[in-house]
C-alpha positions as CSV (number, residue, x, y, z in Angstrom):
1,M,6.4,-4.6,-21.4
2,S,9.4,-3.4,-23.3
3,V,12.2,-1.5,-21.5
4,C,12.6,0.8,-24.5
5,S,9.0,2.0,-24.5
6,R,8.8,5.8,-24.8
7,S,6.4,8.6,-24.9
8,L,6.4,11.1,-27.7
9,V,5.0,13.9,-25.6
10,E,6.3,16.1,-22.8
11,S,4.4,16.8,-19.6
12,Q,4.3,20.1,-17.8
13,A,4.9,19.6,-14.1
14,P,5.8,21.6,-11.0
15,I,9.2,21.1,-9.5
16,P,9.0,18.0,-7.3
17,G,9.6,18.6,-3.6
18,K,11.0,15.2,-3.1
19,V,13.3,12.9,-5.1
20,E,10.5,10.4,-5.3
21,A,6.9,10.2,-4.1
22,E,5.3,7.1,-2.8
23,V,1.9,5.5,-3.4
24,K,0.9,3.0,-0.8
25,V,-1.2,0.1,-1.9
26,K,-2.9,-2.2,0.6
27,V,-2.4,-5.8,-0.6
28,R,-4.7,-8.0,1.6
29,G,-3.8,-6.1,4.7
30,T,-0.1,-5.5,3.7
31,M,1.2,-2.1,2.7
32,V,3.3,-2.1,-0.5
33,T,5.2,1.0,-1.4
34,I,5.0,2.1,-5.0
35,K,7.7,4.6,-6.0
36,L,6.8,7.4,-8.4
37,F,9.2,9.3,-10.6
38,G,9.0,12.2,-13.0
39,M,5.6,13.1,-14.4
40,M,4.0,10.2,-12.4
41,K,4.1,12.5,-9.3
42,S,2.1,15.2,-11.1
43,L,-0.5,12.7,-12.5
44,A,-1.0,11.3,-8.9
45,G,-2.0,14.8,-7.8
46,N,1.3,15.7,-6.2
47,Q,0.4,13.4,-3.3
48,D,3.1,11.7,-1.3
49,S,0.9,8.6,-0.7
50,L,-2.3,7.0,-1.7
51,A,-4.1,4.2,0.1
52,L,-5.6,1.7,-2.4
53,A,-7.2,-1.5,-1.2
54,L,-6.2,-4.4,-3.5
55,A,-8.8,-6.9,-2.4
56,N,-8.7,-9.4,-5.2
57,G,-5.5,-10.8,-6.8
58,R,-1.8,-10.0,-6.2
59,Q,-0.5,-9.4,-9.6
60,V,0.6,-6.4,-11.5
61,K,-2.5,-6.5,-13.7
62,D,-4.6,-6.2,-10.5
63,L,-2.7,-3.1,-9.5
64,V,-3.2,-1.6,-12.9
65,E,-7.0,-2.1,-12.7
66,L,-7.0,0.0,-9.5
67,L,-5.0,2.7,-11.2
68,D,-7.4,2.6,-14.2
69,A,-10.2,3.4,-11.8
70,G,-8.5,6.0,-9.5
71,Y,-5.9,7.4,-11.8
72,P,-7.0,6.9,-15.4
73,M,-4.3,8.9,-17.0
74,I,-1.6,6.8,-15.3
75,G,-3.5,3.6,-16.2
76,E,-3.7,4.7,-19.9
77,L,0.0,5.3,-20.1
78,I,0.7,1.9,-18.6
79,H,-1.7,0.2,-21.2
80,K,0.1,2.1,-24.0
81,K,3.4,0.9,-22.6
82,K,4.6,4.4,-22.2
83,V,5.0,3.8,-18.4
84,L,6.6,0.6,-17.1
85,V,6.0,-1.2,-13.8
86,S,8.9,-2.6,-12.0
87,V,9.0,-5.1,-9.1
88,N,12.1,-5.4,-7.1
89,Q,14.0,-3.2,-9.7
90,E,13.1,-5.5,-12.5
91,I,10.7,-4.6,-15.3
92,A,7.4,-6.4,-14.6
93,H,4.7,-8.0,-16.7
94,E,0.9,-8.3,-16.2
95,E,1.3,-11.7,-14.5
96,T,4.2,-10.7,-12.2
97,A,3.2,-11.4,-8.6
98,I,3.3,-8.7,-5.9
99,N,4.4,-10.3,-2.7
100,D,4.8,-8.8,0.8
101,G,7.8,-6.6,1.1
102,D,8.3,-6.2,-2.7
103,E,9.5,-2.8,-4.0
104,V,7.2,-1.6,-6.8
105,A,7.7,1.5,-9.0
106,L,6.1,3.2,-11.9
107,L,8.7,4.3,-14.5
108,P,7.8,7.0,-17.0
109,P,9.9,7.3,-20.2
110,F,13.6,7.7,-19.4
111,A,15.4,11.0,-20.0
112,G,17.1,9.7,-23.2
113,G,14.8,7.6,-24.6
114,C,25.5,0.1,-6.6
115,P,25.6,2.3,-3.8
116,M,29.0,4.1,-3.6
117,G,30.0,2.0,-0.6
118,E,30.0,-1.3,-2.5
119,A,33.4,-2.9,-3.1
120,G,34.9,-4.0,-6.4
121,D,35.4,-2.4,-9.8
122,D,31.9,-1.2,-10.0
123,A,32.4,1.3,-7.2
124,Q,35.3,2.9,-9.2
125,F,34.0,2.6,-12.8
126,V,30.2,2.9,-12.4
127,R,28.9,5.9,-10.4
128,V,25.7,7.9,-10.0
129,Q,26.6,11.0,-8.0
130,R,25.4,14.5,-7.1
131,E,28.9,16.1,-7.2
132,D,30.8,17.0,-10.3
133,F,33.5,14.7,-11.7
134,S,37.0,15.3,-13.1
135,V,37.2,14.2,-16.7
136,D,41.0,14.0,-16.5
137,A,40.9,11.9,-13.3
138,E,38.4,9.4,-14.9
139,I,40.6,9.1,-18.0
140,N,43.6,8.4,-15.9
141,R,41.6,5.8,-13.9
142,V,40.8,3.9,-17.1
143,R,44.3,4.4,-18.5
144,G,45.8,2.9,-15.4
145,R,44.0,-0.4,-15.9
146,S,46.5,-1.7,-18.5
147,K,49.6,-0.6,-20.4
148,R,48.0,-2.3,-23.4
149,I,45.6,0.6,-23.8
150,G,46.5,2.5,-26.9
151,G,43.3,4.4,-27.6
152,I,40.8,6.1,-25.3
153,S,37.4,7.3,-26.5
154,I,35.2,9.6,-24.3
155,F,31.7,11.0,-24.4
156,L,31.0,14.0,-22.2
157,G,27.5,15.3,-22.0
158,T,27.0,18.8,-20.6
159,A,24.0,21.0,-19.8
160,R,23.0,23.4,-22.7
161,D,20.9,26.6,-22.5
162,R,18.4,25.7,-25.2
163,S,16.3,22.7,-25.9
164,K,13.6,22.2,-28.6
165,G,13.2,25.9,-29.1
166,R,13.1,26.7,-25.4
167,D,15.6,28.6,-23.3
168,V,16.8,26.5,-20.4
169,D,17.9,28.0,-17.1
170,S,19.0,24.7,-15.4
171,I,18.3,21.0,-15.3
172,T,17.3,18.6,-12.6
173,F,18.0,14.9,-13.0
174,E,16.1,12.4,-10.9
175,H,17.1,8.7,-10.7
176,Y,15.8,5.4,-9.3
177,E,18.3,4.7,-6.6
178,G,19.6,1.2,-6.8
179,M,18.0,0.4,-10.2
180,A,20.0,3.1,-12.0
181,Q,23.3,1.9,-10.6
182,K,22.4,-1.7,-11.5
183,T,21.5,-0.8,-15.0
184,L,24.8,1.1,-15.5
185,R,26.7,-1.9,-14.1
186,E,25.0,-4.2,-16.6
187,I,25.9,-1.8,-19.5
188,R,29.5,-1.9,-18.4
189,E,29.6,-5.7,-18.2
190,R,28.0,-6.0,-21.6
191,A,30.4,-3.6,-23.2
192,L,33.4,-5.5,-21.7
193,K,31.9,-8.7,-23.1
194,D,30.7,-7.6,-26.5
195,F,33.5,-5.3,-27.6
196,D,37.3,-5.8,-27.8
197,I,38.1,-3.3,-25.1
198,I,40.0,-3.3,-21.9
199,E,38.0,-1.0,-19.6
200,V,35.0,1.4,-19.5
201,A,33.9,3.9,-16.9
202,I,30.3,5.3,-16.8
203,L,29.3,8.2,-14.6
204,H,26.0,10.2,-14.4
205,R,25.1,13.1,-12.1
206,Y,21.8,13.7,-10.5
207,G,20.2,16.7,-8.8
208,E,20.1,20.3,-10.1
209,I,22.8,21.0,-12.7
210,G,23.7,24.5,-14.0
211,I,24.1,25.4,-17.6
212,G,27.6,24.4,-18.9
213,E,28.1,21.8,-16.1
214,N,29.0,18.2,-16.7
215,I,26.2,15.6,-16.7
216,V,27.4,12.2,-18.0
217,L,30.7,10.7,-18.9
218,I,31.7,7.5,-20.8
219,V,35.4,6.6,-21.0
220,V,36.5,3.5,-23.0
221,G,40.0,2.2,-23.2
222,A,41.1,-0.3,-25.8
223,E,44.2,-1.4,-27.7
224,H,42.9,0.2,-30.9
225,R,40.7,3.3,-31.5
226,A,38.0,1.6,-33.7
227,E,36.7,-0.6,-30.9
228,A,37.0,2.2,-28.4
229,F,34.8,4.4,-30.6
230,R,32.3,1.7,-31.2
231,A,31.9,0.7,-27.5
232,C,31.7,4.4,-26.4
233,Q,28.8,5.2,-28.8
234,W,27.0,2.0,-27.9
235,A,27.4,2.6,-24.2
236,I,25.9,6.2,-24.2
237,D,23.1,5.1,-26.6
238,E,22.2,2.2,-24.3
239,L,22.4,4.4,-21.2
240,K,19.9,6.8,-22.6
241,R,17.7,4.0,-23.8
242,I,17.3,1.9,-20.7
243,T,18.6,3.7,-17.6
244,P,15.9,5.0,-15.1
245,I,17.1,8.6,-15.0
246,W,14.7,11.5,-15.8
247,K,15.3,15.1,-16.8
248,L,13.4,18.1,-15.6
249,E,14.2,21.3,-17.6
250,H,13.7,24.6,-15.8
251,T,12.7,27.3,-18.3
252,P,11.3,30.8,-18.1
253,Q,7.9,29.4,-19.0
254,G,7.9,26.7,-16.3
255,E,9.2,23.2,-15.8
256,V,9.1,20.4,-18.4
257,W,9.8,16.7,-17.9
258,V,11.8,15.7,-21.0
259,E,10.8,12.2,-22.1
260,E,12.8,11.8,-25.3
261,H,16.1,13.2,-26.5
262,P,18.4,12.2,-29.4
């Protein structure tokens, strides 16, 4: 399965009552929790848990067979590679084993196409948080890394009041806790390795966000502007492509899970 698989459709869905729902699958007497995000909750009938007896086999393909039978719309999306299966926060394949205690999730298309307590640079420069952030403070955090920084490029994403011809009242962002932070850390590490830059900060908010409020921030510091520009654009494009964050737009007509955005 490809991490960049996307759906070209949008799904109408009620506002989820929980950050994530869970489907419980019985694997030879062991309960395995399957996390659901975005439109997967609606397609599972808005249920918090389902008990499915996986009697034969302990691989992802065996789980998909059960979903085909009980939840054909979900199964179809998995077969079309519009929904990914992850095991222990890694994208899984048909032959991936499901062992006792594994964390399994169904990942619909991402909104664009480390816990805060962890030590080290990641805790400062990579964050997924509910509260707003200060753009000036994050710029100064990057600037303070080195006096060699001569150019700083930023991308700031904010909530707009119109999307694809619809008025938007507010937006709710849902994320896969743990996997979202891990993905952003990997993007930061790749940017520092692949571009001639000195530092990069990546922040994304979750929860309900009002129109005009900040959503996502990329700050890149380099000796020269050209590499800062290049790294900044690559980082936001990669974030939207592979990070497990989903967007629910609240409109006068209802709620819409947004599965692809430029």
